[in-house]
C-alpha positions as CSV (number, residue, x, y, z in Angstrom):
1,M,-34.9,28.6,-23.7
2,E,-31.5,27.2,-22.6
3,Q,-30.5,24.1,-24.4
4,K,-30.0,21.0,-22.2
5,K,-26.4,20.0,-21.9
6,L,-25.7,16.5,-23.4
7,K,-24.2,13.9,-21.1
8,E,-20.6,13.2,-21.9
9,S,-18.9,9.8,-22.1
10,D,-15.3,8.8,-22.0
11,Y,-13.5,7.7,-25.2
12,I,-10.2,6.0,-25.8
13,W,-8.3,7.3,-28.8
14,R,-5.1,6.6,-30.8
15,G,-3.6,8.9,-33.4
16,R,-0.8,11.1,-34.5
17,N,0.2,14.6,-33.5
18,Q,1.6,17.5,-35.6
19,Q,5.1,16.0,-35.4
20,N,3.6,12.7,-36.9
21,N,4.4,10.9,-33.7
22,Q,2.0,8.2,-32.4
23,V,0.1,9.2,-29.3
24,N,-3.0,8.0,-27.4
25,G,-5.1,8.9,-24.5
26,E,-8.7,9.5,-23.3
27,I,-11.2,12.3,-24.0
28,S,-14.7,13.1,-22.8
29,A,-17.4,14.1,-25.3
30,A,-21.1,13.8,-25.9
31,N,-20.6,11.5,-28.8
32,I,-17.8,10.0,-31.0
33,H,-18.2,12.8,-33.6
34,L,-17.6,15.5,-31.0
35,A,-14.6,13.5,-29.6
36,H,-13.2,13.4,-33.2
37,A,-13.7,17.2,-33.6
38,R,-12.1,18.0,-30.3
39,L,-9.0,15.9,-31.1
40,L,-8.6,17.7,-34.5
41,K,-8.9,21.0,-32.7
42,Q,-6.0,19.9,-30.4
43,G,-3.9,19.1,-33.5
44,I,-4.3,15.4,-33.3
45,I,-5.3,13.2,-36.3
46,P,-7.2,10.2,-34.7
47,D,-6.7,6.8,-36.2
48,K,-9.1,5.1,-33.8
49,I,-11.7,6.2,-31.3
50,S,-13.7,3.8,-29.1
51,R,-16.0,4.2,-26.2
52,K,-14.5,3.3,-22.8
53,N,-17.2,0.8,-21.7
54,T,-15.9,-2.7,-22.1
55,I,-14.5,-5.0,-19.5
56,L,-11.2,-5.3,-21.4
57,Q,-10.9,-1.5,-21.6
58,W,-11.6,-1.3,-17.8
59,Y,-8.9,-3.9,-17.2
60,N,-6.4,-2.1,-19.4
61,S,-7.1,1.2,-17.7
62,K,-6.0,-0.1,-14.3
63,P,-2.9,1.7,-13.0
64,P,0.4,-0.2,-13.4
65,S,1.4,-2.3,-10.5
66,Q,4.3,-1.4,-8.2
67,K,6.3,-4.2,-9.8
68,D,5.8,-2.5,-13.3
69,I,7.1,0.8,-11.9
70,N,10.1,-0.9,-10.2
71,Q,11.0,-2.7,-13.4
72,F,10.8,0.5,-15.4
73,T,13.0,2.4,-13.0
74,R,15.7,-0.3,-12.9
75,Q,15.7,-0.8,-16.6
76,L,15.9,2.9,-17.3
77,S,18.8,3.2,-14.9
78,V,20.7,0.4,-16.7
79,L,20.1,1.8,-20.2
80,L,21.2,5.3,-19.2
81,T,24.3,4.0,-17.5
82,A,25.1,2.1,-20.7
83,G,25.2,5.5,-22.5
84,I,21.9,5.2,-24.4
85,P,20.1,8.6,-24.8
86,L,17.0,9.2,-22.7
87,I,14.6,9.3,-25.6
88,Q,15.9,6.1,-27.2
89,A,15.8,4.4,-23.7
90,L,12.1,5.4,-23.3
91,D,11.3,4.2,-26.8
92,T,12.9,0.8,-26.0
93,L,11.1,0.4,-22.7
94,S,7.7,1.5,-24.1
95,S,8.0,-1.1,-26.9
96,N,8.6,-3.9,-24.4
97,R,5.7,-3.1,-22.0
98,H,3.0,-5.7,-21.8
99,H,0.7,-3.5,-19.7
100,R,-1.2,-1.3,-22.2
101,L,-1.6,1.7,-19.9
102,M,2.0,1.6,-18.9
103,R,3.0,1.5,-22.6
104,S,0.7,4.4,-23.2
105,V,2.2,6.4,-20.3
106,L,5.8,5.8,-21.5
107,L,4.9,6.8,-25.0
108,N,3.4,10.1,-23.7
109,I,6.5,10.6,-21.5
110,K,8.8,10.0,-24.5
111,Q,6.7,12.6,-26.5
112,E,7.0,15.2,-23.8
113,V,10.8,14.7,-23.5
114,S,11.3,14.8,-27.2
115,E,9.5,18.2,-27.2
116,G,12.1,19.6,-24.8
117,H,10.5,18.9,-21.4
118,M,12.6,17.5,-18.6
119,L,11.9,13.9,-17.5
120,N,10.4,14.9,-14.1
121,Q,8.0,17.3,-15.8
122,A,6.8,14.5,-18.1
123,L,6.4,12.1,-15.2
124,R,4.3,14.7,-13.2
125,Q,1.7,14.4,-16.0
126,H,0.9,10.9,-14.6
127,P,0.4,11.3,-10.8
128,K,-1.4,8.0,-10.5
129,V,1.6,6.2,-11.8
130,F,4.5,8.3,-10.5
131,P,4.0,9.8,-7.0
132,P,5.3,13.3,-6.1
133,L,8.3,11.9,-4.2
134,Y,9.4,9.9,-7.2
135,C,9.2,13.0,-9.4
136,N,11.0,15.1,-6.8
137,L,13.9,12.7,-6.6
138,I,14.1,12.5,-10.4
139,E,14.1,16.3,-10.6
140,A,16.9,16.6,-8.1
141,G,18.9,14.0,-10.0
142,E,18.4,15.8,-13.3
143,Y,19.6,19.1,-11.9
144,A,22.6,17.5,-10.1
145,G,23.5,15.5,-13.3
146,T,23.2,12.2,-11.4
147,L,20.0,10.8,-13.0
148,E,21.4,7.3,-13.5
149,S,22.6,6.8,-9.9
150,I,19.3,8.3,-8.5
151,L,17.3,5.9,-10.6
152,N,19.3,3.1,-9.3
153,R,18.9,4.3,-5.7
154,I,15.1,4.6,-6.3
155,A,15.0,1.1,-7.7
156,D,16.9,-0.3,-4.7
157,Y,14.5,1.5,-2.3
158,Q,11.4,0.3,-4.2
159,D,12.7,-3.3,-4.2
160,K,13.2,-3.1,-0.4
161,A,9.8,-1.7,0.2
162,E,8.3,-4.4,-2.0
163,T,10.2,-7.1,0.0
164,I,8.8,-5.7,3.2
165,R,5.3,-5.7,1.9
166,K,5.7,-9.3,0.8
167,R,7.0,-10.3,4.2
168,I,4.1,-8.7,6.0
169,K,1.6,-10.5,3.7
170,K,3.4,-13.8,4.2
171,A,3.4,-13.3,8.0
172,L,-0.3,-12.7,8.0
173,A,-1.3,-15.4,5.5
174,Y,-1.2,-18.4,7.8
175,P,-3.1,-16.8,10.7
176,T,-5.7,-15.5,8.3
177,I,-6.2,-19.0,6.8
178,V,-6.5,-20.5,10.3
179,V,-9.0,-17.9,11.4
180,L,-11.2,-18.4,8.3
181,T,-11.0,-22.2,8.6
182,G,-11.9,-22.0,12.3
183,A,-14.7,-19.6,11.6
184,L,-16.1,-22.0,9.0
185,V,-15.9,-25.0,11.4
186,I,-17.7,-23.0,14.1
187,F,-20.4,-21.8,11.7
188,I,-21.1,-25.5,10.6
189,L,-21.2,-26.6,14.3
190,L,-23.6,-23.8,15.2
191,T,-25.9,-24.1,12.3
192,K,-25.9,-27.9,11.5
193,V,-24.4,-30.0,14.3
194,I,-25.9,-28.4,17.4
195,P,-29.5,-28.4,16.1
196,E,-29.2,-32.2,15.6
197,F,-28.0,-32.6,19.2
198,Q,-30.7,-30.3,20.4
199,A,-33.4,-32.7,18.9
200,L,-31.6,-35.6,20.7
201,F,-31.5,-33.7,24.0
202,A,-35.2,-33.1,23.9
203,S,-35.8,-36.8,24.6
204,F,-33.6,-36.7,27.8
205,N,-35.5,-36.4,31.1
206,T,-32.7,-34.4,32.7
207,T,-31.4,-30.9,33.1
208,L,-28.7,-30.0,30.6
209,P,-25.4,-28.7,31.8
210,P,-24.9,-24.9,31.8
211,L,-22.3,-25.0,29.1
212,T,-24.6,-27.0,26.8
213,R,-27.5,-24.6,27.4
214,L,-25.2,-21.7,26.6
215,F,-24.1,-23.1,23.2
216,I,-27.7,-24.2,22.3
217,S,-28.8,-20.6,23.1
218,L,-26.0,-19.3,20.9
219,S,-27.0,-21.6,18.1
220,E,-30.6,-20.5,18.2
221,H,-29.7,-16.8,18.2
222,F,-27.1,-17.4,15.5
223,R,-29.7,-19.1,13.2
224,S,-32.2,-16.4,13.8
225,W,-29.9,-13.3,13.7
226,G,-26.7,-14.6,12.2
227,W,-27.2,-12.6,9.0
228,L,-26.7,-9.4,11.1
229,I,-23.1,-10.4,12.0
230,P,-21.6,-9.5,8.6
231,V,-23.6,-6.3,8.6
232,M,-22.4,-5.4,12.1
233,I,-18.8,-6.1,11.2
234,S,-18.7,-4.6,7.7
235,T,-20.6,-1.4,8.4
236,P,-18.3,0.1,11.1
237,L,-15.3,-1.2,9.1
238,I,-16.4,0.6,5.9
239,I,-17.1,3.8,8.0
240,L,-13.7,3.6,9.5
241,I,-11.9,3.0,6.2
242,K,-13.8,5.8,4.5
243,G,-13.1,8.1,7.4
244,Y,-9.4,7.2,7.4
245,R,-9.1,8.0,3.8
246,S,-11.2,11.2,3.8
247,S,-10.5,12.8,7.2
248,E,-6.9,13.8,8.1
249,K,-8.0,14.1,11.8
250,I,-9.3,10.5,11.9
251,R,-6.2,9.3,10.0
252,K,-3.9,11.0,12.4
253,Y,-5.8,9.6,15.5
254,A,-5.7,6.1,14.0
255,D,-2.0,6.3,13.2
256,T,-1.3,7.6,16.7
257,V,-3.2,4.6,18.2
258,L,-1.3,2.1,16.0
259,L,2.0,3.7,16.9
260,K,1.3,3.2,20.6
261,T,0.2,-0.5,20.1
262,P,2.9,-2.7,21.7
263,V,4.0,-5.0,18.9
264,T,2.5,-3.2,15.9
265,G,3.8,0.1,17.1
266,S,7.3,-1.2,17.2
267,I,7.1,-2.5,13.6
268,I,5.6,0.7,12.4
269,R,8.3,2.8,14.1
270,Q,11.1,0.7,12.7
271,S,9.6,0.8,9.2
272,V,9.1,4.5,9.4
273,V,12.7,5.2,10.4
274,A,14.0,2.9,7.7
275,H,11.8,4.5,5.1
276,F,12.7,8.0,6.3
277,C,16.5,7.4,6.2
278,A,16.3,5.7,2.8
279,V,14.5,8.6,1.2
280,L,16.6,11.2,3.0
281,G,19.8,9.5,1.9
282,T,18.6,9.2,-1.7
283,S,17.5,12.9,-1.7
284,L,20.9,14.0,-0.4
285,S,22.8,12.0,-2.9
286,A,20.8,13.7,-5.6
287,G,22.0,17.1,-4.4
288,T,18.8,18.1,-2.6
289,P,19.4,20.6,0.3
290,L,19.0,19.0,3.8
291,T,15.9,21.0,4.8
292,R,14.2,20.2,1.5
293,A,15.3,16.5,1.7
294,M,14.0,16.4,5.3
295,T,10.5,17.6,4.2
296,L,10.4,15.1,1.3
297,A,11.4,12.2,3.6
298,S,8.9,13.2,6.3
299,K,6.0,13.4,3.9
300,S,6.7,10.0,2.5
301,C,6.8,8.0,5.7
302,G,3.2,6.8,5.4
303,N,2.1,7.4,9.0
304,L,0.5,10.8,9.6
305,A,1.5,10.9,13.3
306,C,5.1,10.2,12.5
307,E,5.0,12.7,9.6
308,T,3.9,15.4,12.0
309,L,6.7,14.6,14.5
310,L,9.3,14.6,11.7
311,L,8.1,17.8,10.1
312,N,8.1,19.6,13.5
313,S,11.6,18.4,14.1
314,G,12.6,20.4,11.0
315,Q,12.3,23.5,13.2
316,H,15.5,22.5,14.9
317,L,17.3,22.4,11.6
318,A,16.0,25.9,10.8
319,A,17.4,27.1,14.1
320,G,20.8,25.7,13.2
321,Q,20.7,22.5,15.2
322,P,22.4,19.4,13.8
323,L,20.3,16.7,12.2
324,H,20.8,14.1,14.9
325,F,19.5,16.6,17.5
326,A,16.4,17.3,15.5
327,L,15.6,13.6,15.0
328,R,16.2,12.8,18.6
329,S,13.3,15.2,19.5
330,T,10.9,13.0,17.6
331,E,11.5,10.0,20.0
332,L,11.0,7.7,17.0
333,F,14.7,6.8,16.4
334,P,16.6,4.3,18.6
335,D,19.7,5.5,20.3
336,I,22.0,3.6,18.1
337,A,20.5,5.2,15.0
338,I,21.0,8.7,16.5
339,Q,24.6,7.8,17.3
340,M,25.2,6.6,13.7
341,I,23.7,9.8,12.2
342,M,25.7,12.0,14.6
343,I,28.9,10.2,13.5
344,G,27.9,10.6,9.9
345,E,27.5,14.3,10.3
346,E,30.8,14.7,12.1
347,S,32.8,12.6,9.6
348,G,31.1,13.9,6.5
349,S,29.6,10.5,5.6
350,L,26.0,11.2,6.4
351,E,24.6,9.4,3.3
352,L,26.6,6.3,4.1
353,M,25.4,6.3,7.7
354,L,21.8,6.9,6.7
355,K,22.1,3.7,4.5
356,R,23.4,1.8,7.5
357,V,20.6,3.0,9.7
358,T,18.2,1.9,7.0
359,D,19.7,-1.6,6.9
360,Y,19.8,-1.8,10.7
361,C,16.1,-0.8,11.1
362,E,15.0,-3.1,8.4
363,Q,16.8,-6.0,10.2
364,E,15.1,-5.0,13.4
365,S,11.8,-4.8,11.7
366,D,12.3,-8.3,10.2
367,Q,13.2,-9.8,13.6
368,T,10.2,-8.2,15.3
369,L,7.9,-9.4,12.5
370,D,9.3,-12.9,12.8
371,K,8.7,-12.8,16.6
372,M,5.1,-11.6,16.1
373,T,4.5,-14.4,13.5
374,T,6.0,-17.0,15.8
375,L,3.7,-15.9,18.6
376,L,0.6,-15.3,16.5
377,E,0.5,-18.6,14.7
378,P,0.2,-20.9,17.8
379,L,-1.9,-18.3,19.7
380,T,-4.5,-18.4,16.8
381,V,-4.5,-22.2,16.8
382,I,-5.0,-22.4,20.6
383,I,-7.8,-19.9,20.6
384,L,-9.8,-21.5,17.8
385,G,-9.0,-25.0,18.9
386,G,-10.1,-24.2,22.4
387,T,-13.3,-22.7,21.2
388,T,-14.1,-25.8,19.1
389,F,-13.1,-28.1,22.0
390,F,-15.5,-26.5,24.4
391,L,-18.2,-26.4,21.8
392,V,-17.8,-30.2,21.1
393,L,-17.5,-30.9,24.9
394,A,-20.8,-29.0,25.5
395,M,-22.6,-31.2,23.0
396,Y,-21.3,-34.6,24.3
397,Q,-21.4,-33.8,28.0
398,P,-25.1,-34.6,28.4
399,V,-24.7,-37.8,26.4
400,F,-21.9,-39.2,28.6
401,S,-23.5,-38.0,31.8
402,S,-26.9,-39.7,31.1
403,N,-28.2,-43.2,30.7
404,H,-29.1,-42.6,27.0
405,L,-26.0,-44.1,25.6
406,F,-25.9,-45.6,22.1
């Protein structure tokens, strides 16, 4: 009779390897004794093994934030530029990390590098922390002998991307607060205030105005079926989010729709062009061939519809056409950006022109975002204020139009 397989659990361990270096990680086993045996078999002498089941362990197992990665990249660039060896730089950075998982990752990377592996190979062992694009740029920098400058370029790019994310969050913060506050006020009016007026109106020997009857009916339905509203909103939203993450076809369709939206589409297009040019310029400065750099930049743009257009434009490069001609075929780039790239190709200063295109598109994106925010804030207030006004008017209209005054 076949023996039933025991259910395995996750364990966090810390110990020393055959080189007597401190290492740590996670391992799955049926119990702590089997976990200990597996580590010994791997040549690791464990000092501590604990089950991964506490809230603190869950918190410490969260991936490092983008800010942590940006800080690591910038500091590593500074240390290497100062002439500090890579292993010593990694040791210094790992000892100064407050995030436990980031410290563990850096210790493992240091161990890999000390055993003779290249930095990009060590980084690829942690895909949840360092994405493929990051590792590809590091690899190009290592082979070209320009690792310090590439790290600095990556850090600059990451800082700009973080700044854009913060600007978008800031632009949406005020309208979101106004919408939530307005929704709360309307909820209180529908569930608490209108029922009080409805009891008062019952004593009136008159026909209520149509607007009043409408809001009373809405109040009655809301009190009876209001609990369905969160379900009706959240269910399709969850389905769409899961579909967007799991289905490439749905994601491409959604990205195409967003790209064609008047204001949002403009911001997305400008951000994609800025992101593409930044990655392309960084890749070229690392010595990556143009066709390979084009593929890396295309796959990192964050919009599947734009990614498809950019990847397809690579066929023009393969056919011997210049870069500006290939990018023009995507219809994503503004004319001024195409002109700047063409001048960069003709003058041999393509990397410089790509940086200028990045700066130009980021400025355009900021201006469009500011215009959208300027328009969205008063529009949100007008819509919510108007709704509240008509609701209050509907309640007081019968009072003022009847003889039942207080």
